[in-house]
N, C-alpha and C positions, 0 to 999 in steps of 0.2 A: 631555551629554545628545544622544542620537541623534535626528536630524530624522525626521519621518514619511516624507518623500521618500527619504532614505537607506535607511530601513528597508524601504520597499516595493521599492526598487531591488534590494536584497540578497535579498529574499524572492523576487522575480521570477526573479533568477539562480539561486537555490537550486532553484526548481521546474522551471526550464527547462534547466538544466545536464544535458547528456547524458552519462551514465556508460557505460562499456563493461565487459563481463566476458569471461572465457574459462573453460574447463573444465579442471581438472587432476585426473587420477586417477593416483596413484602417480607415475611418471616421465613420464607421457603428458600432453601439453598440447594442447589444440586449436589449430589453426593461425590461426583467424580470431578477431578480437574482434568481439562482437556488442553493439549498444546495448541498454541497459536502459531500457525505456520507461515503467515504472512503479515504484511503491515508494519508499521513503525511504532514503537511505544509512545503513548501519549506523553506529551511534555518533554520529549527528548530534544536536544539541541541539533541533532542531525536530521530530525524529521522533516523540516522545510526543505533542507537541501536535497534529501533523498526524494521527496515528492517532486520537486522540480526536475531532477535527473530522470524520473519515471515519466512525467508528463510531457516532457519535451518530445519524445519519440512516439507517443501514443497516437498522435494525429496521422503519422506516417502509416501506421498499422491499420487505421480506420479509414483510409482514403479509397472507399469503393462506392459503388451505386446502392449497396445494400446495407451499409453501415451509417449510423449517425452517432456522433459523440457530443455530449453536453458537459460543460464545466461549470462548476459554481464553487467559489472559494477554494477549499481543499479537497474537493470531491470531483470525481469524474464518472460518468455513466456511459456505457457503450450499448447501443441499441442495434440489433441485427434484424433485418426484415427478410421475409421469405421472397418478396417481390422488390423489383428495382424501383428506386425513387424516381418520381418525376421531377425534372429540373426545369 
């Protein structure tokens, strides 16, 4: 059985681990690696859990007359309008 301390240590590493990415289009590759400062690594076991934790509170943040939030599968888009929505 995994101890709570070990789990929290691993979880902290997972969240704080800096990942890097580059762009490849055809045979062209960008010269520099850039740090990825947000998101969850693709294929991670914790990805779905972290997404659910994140998405549960986003509706509270978007509850106003100038915001609209749309959900689709594992994605969310937040739209902010300059004018109030007509209800």
